C-alpha positions as CSV (number, residue, x, y, z in Angstrom):
1,X,238.2,-3.4,133.2
2,X,237.5,-1.7,136.2
3,X,239.5,1.4,137.2
4,X,239.8,0.1,140.4
5,X,241.7,-3.2,139.5
6,X,244.7,-0.3,138.5
7,X,244.4,1.8,141.4
8,X,247.6,0.2,143.1
9,X,249.5,0.5,139.8
10,X,248.9,4.3,139.6
11,X,249.5,4.8,143.4
12,X,253.0,3.0,142.8
13,X,253.4,5.3,139.8
14,X,252.1,8.1,141.0
15,X,255.2,7.8,144.0
16,X,257.9,7.0,141.4
17,X,256.7,10.8,139.5
18,X,256.8,12.5,142.8
19,X,260.2,11.8,143.7
20,X,261.3,12.4,140.5
21,X,261.8,9.2,138.7
22,X,260.9,7.3,136.2
23,X,260.5,3.5,136.1
24,X,261.6,1.8,133.1
25,X,259.2,-1.3,131.7
26,X,259.8,-3.2,128.6
27,X,257.8,-6.1,126.9
28,X,259.1,-9.7,125.8
29,X,256.9,-11.7,123.5
30,X,258.4,-15.2,122.7
31,X,257.8,-18.1,120.5
32,X,257.0,-15.5,116.9
33,X,258.0,-17.6,114.0
34,X,255.8,-16.2,110.6
35,X,253.4,-13.6,110.4
36,X,249.5,-14.6,111.5
37,X,246.5,-13.1,113.0
38,X,247.7,-12.8,116.0
39,X,250.8,-11.2,115.2
40,X,249.1,-8.6,113.0
41,X,247.0,-8.1,116.9
42,X,249.9,-8.0,119.1
43,X,251.4,-5.5,116.4
44,X,248.3,-3.3,116.4
45,X,247.9,-2.8,119.7
46,X,251.4,-1.9,120.8
47,X,251.9,0.0,117.9
48,X,248.6,2.2,118.9
49,X,250.1,3.2,122.0
50,X,253.1,2.8,121.1
51,X,254.8,0.2,123.0
52,X,258.3,-0.8,122.3
53,X,258.2,-4.5,122.0
54,X,260.9,-7.3,121.8
55,X,259.9,-10.2,119.5
56,X,262.0,-13.5,120.7
57,X,262.0,-15.7,117.2
58,X,262.9,-19.2,117.0
59,X,265.0,-19.2,114.3
60,X,264.6,-22.8,113.2
61,X,261.6,-21.7,111.8
62,X,261.6,-18.5,110.5
63,X,262.2,-16.9,106.9
64,X,261.8,-13.5,105.2
65,X,258.6,-14.1,105.4
66,X,258.6,-12.2,109.1
67,X,260.9,-9.8,108.2
68,X,258.8,-8.6,105.3
69,X,256.4,-8.0,107.9
70,X,258.1,-6.4,110.2
71,X,259.6,-4.1,108.0
72,X,257.2,-1.0,108.9
73,X,256.8,-1.8,112.2
74,X,258.7,1.3,113.9
75,X,259.0,-0.4,117.4
76,X,259.7,-4.3,117.4
77,X,262.9,-5.7,118.1
78,X,264.4,-9.4,117.6
79,X,266.2,-11.8,120.0
80,X,267.1,-15.3,119.2
81,X,265.0,-17.6,120.7
82,X,267.1,-20.6,121.1
83,X,267.2,-22.7,118.2
84,X,264.6,-25.0,117.2
85,X,262.4,-24.7,121.0
86,X,262.8,-28.7,121.1
87,X,262.7,-30.1,124.6
88,X,265.8,-32.6,125.1
89,X,265.0,-33.0,129.0
90,X,263.8,-36.3,130.3
91,X,260.0,-37.2,130.9
92,X,260.8,-36.3,134.8
93,X,262.8,-33.5,134.3
94,X,261.4,-29.5,133.1
95,X,261.7,-29.1,129.6
96,X,264.9,-27.5,128.0
97,X,266.4,-27.0,124.3
98,X,269.4,-25.7,126.4
99,X,270.6,-27.8,128.8
100,X,273.2,-29.8,129.6
101,X,271.3,-32.9,127.4
102,X,273.4,-32.6,124.7
103,X,277.0,-31.6,123.9
104,X,277.7,-28.1,124.9
105,X,279.4,-27.3,121.4
106,X,276.2,-28.6,119.5
107,X,274.5,-26.6,121.4
108,X,276.2,-23.7,120.7
109,X,276.6,-24.1,117.1
110,X,272.7,-24.0,116.8
111,X,272.7,-20.8,118.7
112,X,275.3,-19.1,116.5
113,X,273.5,-20.5,113.3
114,X,270.2,-18.7,115.3
115,X,271.9,-15.5,116.1
116,X,273.7,-14.8,112.5
117,X,270.2,-16.4,110.9
118,X,268.0,-13.5,112.8
119,X,271.0,-10.3,112.0
120,X,270.9,-11.2,108.5
121,X,267.5,-11.5,107.9
122,X,266.3,-8.6,110.1
123,X,269.1,-5.9,110.3
124,X,268.7,-2.9,113.0
125,X,266.1,-4.2,114.4
126,X,268.5,-7.4,115.7
127,X,269.8,-7.1,119.0
128,X,272.2,-9.7,120.6
129,X,269.6,-11.4,123.3
130,X,269.3,-14.6,124.4
131,X,265.9,-15.6,125.1
132,X,266.4,-19.4,126.5
133,X,263.1,-21.8,125.1
134,X,261.5,-22.3,128.8
135,X,263.3,-19.7,130.5
136,X,266.3,-22.3,131.4
137,X,269.8,-22.8,130.2
138,X,272.4,-24.5,131.5
139,X,274.9,-22.3,133.5
140,X,278.0,-23.8,131.8
141,X,276.7,-22.4,128.6
142,X,276.6,-19.0,129.9
143,X,279.7,-17.7,130.2
144,X,280.8,-18.3,126.5
145,X,277.3,-16.5,125.2
146,X,280.0,-13.5,124.6
147,X,282.0,-15.9,122.4
148,X,278.8,-16.0,119.6
149,X,277.7,-11.9,120.1
150,X,275.2,-12.1,122.5
151,X,275.7,-9.0,125.0
152,X,272.6,-10.0,127.2
153,X,270.5,-12.7,128.0
154,X,267.2,-12.7,129.7
155,X,264.8,-15.5,131.6
156,X,262.4,-15.1,133.8
157,X,262.5,-13.9,137.8
158,X,264.4,-11.4,139.6
159,X,267.6,-11.3,138.2
160,X,271.0,-12.6,139.6
161,X,275.0,-12.6,139.5
162,X,276.0,-14.1,136.2
163,X,278.7,-14.1,133.4
164,X,276.5,-12.3,131.4
165,X,274.6,-9.1,131.7
166,X,270.8,-10.2,132.7
167,X,267.5,-8.1,131.0
168,X,265.1,-10.6,132.6
169,X,261.2,-10.9,132.7
170,X,259.0,-10.2,136.0
171,X,255.4,-10.8,135.2
172,X,253.6,-13.5,133.0
173,X,250.5,-12.9,131.9
174,X,249.7,-16.9,131.2
175,X,248.6,-18.9,133.3
176,X,250.7,-22.3,132.2
177,X,249.9,-24.6,135.1
178,X,246.1,-23.6,135.2
179,X,243.7,-22.9,132.8
180,X,246.2,-22.0,129.7
181,X,244.8,-18.4,129.7
182,X,245.0,-15.6,130.8
183,X,245.8,-14.9,134.7
184,X,243.8,-13.2,137.0
185,X,243.9,-9.1,136.2
186,X,243.9,-7.9,139.9
187,X,247.4,-10.8,140.6
188,X,249.0,-9.2,137.5
189,X,248.7,-5.5,138.9
190,X,249.9,-6.6,142.2
191,X,252.8,-8.6,140.9
192,X,253.5,-5.1,138.4
193,X,253.4,-3.4,142.0
194,X,255.8,-5.7,144.2
195,X,258.2,-5.6,141.2
196,X,258.2,-1.1,141.3
197,X,259.1,-1.5,144.9
198,X,262.0,-3.8,144.7
199,X,262.5,-1.5,141.7
200,X,262.8,1.6,143.7
201,X,265.8,0.5,146.1
202,X,268.0,-1.8,142.9
203,X,266.9,-0.2,139.8
204,X,266.6,-2.5,136.5
205,X,263.3,-2.5,134.7
206,X,259.8,-4.1,134.9
207,X,259.7,-7.1,132.6
208,X,256.8,-7.9,130.8
209,X,256.4,-11.8,129.0
210,X,253.4,-12.1,126.8
211,X,253.4,-15.0,124.1
212,X,251.2,-13.6,121.4
213,X,250.3,-16.9,119.6
214,X,248.3,-18.3,123.0
215,X,246.5,-15.2,124.0
216,X,242.7,-15.6,125.2
217,X,240.8,-12.1,125.4
218,X,241.5,-12.0,128.8
219,X,245.1,-11.2,128.2
220,X,244.4,-8.4,125.6
221,X,242.2,-6.7,127.5
222,X,245.0,-6.8,130.2
223,X,247.4,-6.1,128.1
224,X,245.3,-2.5,126.3
225,X,244.6,-1.9,129.9
226,X,248.0,-2.0,131.5
227,X,248.9,0.3,128.5
228,X,245.8,2.9,129.2
229,X,247.3,3.2,132.7
230,X,251.1,3.1,131.7
231,X,251.6,4.9,128.3
232,X,251.3,8.9,129.2
233,X,252.1,8.2,132.9
234,X,255.2,10.6,133.8
235,X,256.5,8.1,136.4
236,X,257.2,5.4,134.0
237,X,258.2,4.4,130.2
238,X,258.3,2.1,128.0
239,X,261.6,1.6,126.7
240,X,262.8,-0.5,124.1
241,X,265.8,-3.3,125.1
242,X,268.6,-2.0,123.5
243,X,268.1,1.1,125.6
244,X,268.4,-1.6,128.4
245,X,271.4,-3.1,127.2
246,X,273.2,-0.2,126.5
247,X,276.1,0.2,128.9
248,X,275.1,2.7,131.5
249,X,276.5,6.4,132.1
């Protein structure tokens, strides 16, 4: 991939470094269930640099096989990706599993089951972070998440005021409404640079969202080029999500 595509990112990170600051990046990958060739490729790529990554795992479909596959992966953490990634919204609505379409206690009970299951399977690798399927959750549920043990919520877009801390993703590599493949690399770099500009004034982190099961070669190439451009740059650092959940000093 052309270095020219990443030139704006290099300039933005040079600005951070020249200011004596380091921009935190984090990586969230959704829909993990079990070991697959795609997961192996993802782990191989992130491990090569190395880049900490958070797998948002669907509890209802997973089991010990995934935990066994990840046992030797030093830089992987596990978050709760809803319960079964089932859409309960109507045909004319945006997809939601954690919406107001079912009684709140039913939804919360499923999330509690998912929390306990993944905590038991993954031990210290587990983080008390909820990733709603399709990045949507009924706002009435959010204040009750700490009752289940969750310390933070991760959706897509700029963080807003909420009843629980938000650790969001901000740049999605997938063209969901078009080719359903990788998005244009220049556009992705532009979004990352825009996020870095916002962060310079407001703090927070730059969250990259991936879905290893559906990546095409364009996505894999972009990820590799991004990791090469950022992994050793003094103006940024890829961090584990647990660091973003830690209370500020």
